[in-house]
C-alpha positions as CSV (number, residue, x, y, z in Angstrom):
1,X,0.0,0.0,0.0
2,X,1.4,3.4,-0.9
3,X,1.9,6.2,1.6
4,X,-0.6,8.3,-0.5
5,X,-3.2,5.6,0.2
6,X,-2.3,5.6,3.9
7,X,-2.6,9.4,4.0
8,X,-6.0,9.2,2.2
9,X,-7.2,6.7,4.8
10,X,-6.1,9.0,7.7
11,X,-7.5,12.1,6.0
12,X,-10.9,10.6,5.2
13,X,-11.2,9.1,8.8
14,X,-10.9,12.6,10.3
15,X,-12.9,14.4,7.6
16,X,-15.8,12.0,7.8
17,X,-15.7,11.9,11.7
18,X,-15.4,8.2,11.7
19,X,-14.0,7.9,15.2
20,X,-16.2,5.3,17.0
21,X,-17.9,4.3,13.8
22,X,-15.4,1.8,12.2
23,X,-15.7,-1.7,13.7
24,X,-13.1,-4.2,14.8
25,X,-14.2,-7.8,13.8
26,X,-12.9,-11.3,13.5
27,X,-11.4,-12.1,10.0
28,X,-12.8,-11.4,6.6
29,X,-14.5,-14.7,5.7
30,X,-18.1,-14.6,4.6
31,X,-18.8,-17.8,6.4
32,X,-17.4,-16.6,9.8
33,X,-19.6,-16.8,12.9
34,X,-19.7,-13.0,13.2
35,X,-22.2,-11.6,10.8
36,X,-23.8,-8.2,10.2
37,X,-26.2,-8.8,13.1
38,X,-23.4,-9.5,15.6
39,X,-21.8,-6.8,17.7
40,X,-18.5,-5.2,16.9
41,X,-15.5,-6.3,19.0
42,X,-14.5,-2.7,19.4
43,X,-14.3,0.6,17.5
44,X,-11.5,2.6,15.9
45,X,-11.0,5.8,17.9
46,X,-7.9,7.1,16.2
47,X,-6.2,6.4,12.9
48,X,-2.7,7.6,12.1
49,X,0.4,6.9,10.0
50,X,4.0,6.4,11.2
51,X,6.4,6.1,8.3
52,X,5.0,3.5,6.0
53,X,2.7,1.9,8.5
54,X,-0.9,2.6,9.5
55,X,-1.9,2.5,13.2
56,X,-5.2,2.6,15.0
57,X,-6.3,3.0,18.6
58,X,-9.5,1.1,19.7
59,X,-12.2,1.6,22.3
60,X,-14.9,-0.7,23.6
61,X,-13.0,-3.9,23.4
62,X,-14.4,-6.7,25.6
63,X,-11.9,-8.0,28.2
64,X,-11.7,-11.4,26.5
65,X,-10.8,-9.8,23.1
66,X,-8.2,-7.5,24.8
67,X,-6.7,-10.4,26.7
68,X,-6.6,-12.5,23.5
69,X,-4.7,-9.8,21.6
70,X,-2.3,-9.3,24.5
71,X,-1.6,-13.1,24.7
72,X,-0.7,-13.1,21.0
73,X,-3.7,-15.1,19.8
74,X,-4.3,-12.5,17.1
75,X,-0.9,-11.6,15.7
76,X,-2.0,-9.9,12.6
77,X,-4.6,-7.4,11.5
78,X,-6.0,-6.5,8.1
79,X,-8.1,-3.6,7.0
80,X,-11.1,-3.4,4.7
81,X,-11.3,-0.2,2.7
82,X,-13.5,1.5,0.2
83,X,-12.0,3.1,-2.9
84,X,-13.1,6.3,-4.6
85,X,-15.8,7.4,-2.2
86,X,-17.9,10.5,-2.7
87,X,-19.1,11.9,0.6
88,X,-20.0,15.4,1.8
89,X,-19.2,16.9,-1.6
90,X,-15.6,15.5,-1.5
91,X,-14.0,12.5,-3.2
92,X,-11.7,10.3,-1.1
93,X,-9.3,7.8,-2.7
94,X,-9.5,5.5,0.3
95,X,-11.9,5.2,3.3
96,X,-11.4,2.7,6.1
97,X,-14.4,0.4,6.4
98,X,-13.3,-2.2,9.0
99,X,-10.4,-3.7,10.8
100,X,-10.2,-7.5,11.0
101,X,-8.2,-9.6,13.6
102,X,-6.4,-12.5,11.9
103,X,-5.5,-15.5,14.0
104,X,-5.1,-19.2,13.1
105,X,-5.4,-18.8,9.3
106,X,-2.3,-16.7,9.2
107,X,-1.2,-13.4,7.7
108,X,-3.1,-11.2,5.3
């Protein structure tokens, strides 16, 4: 992912006031146990870039999820993003849509 895409993700996150609106979830698989009707595992409260990496802070994580992350049960994360989004009279190249925890199936 380019730094321009990372910057667009950060810019759109702030401009669209997405703090507390982007969910943390388990994986990306359509067949996973968590579906649209299930609660989020937490919410992105802050999105920022350091060098060539994207970082996020989260709120509202249940204790079991927080503990699982701390224990290393979820070593990787992956994002879901929307491309070329028109919102509030502005076009954004990239908009964060979700953050997924990746566990047993490996890296993204």
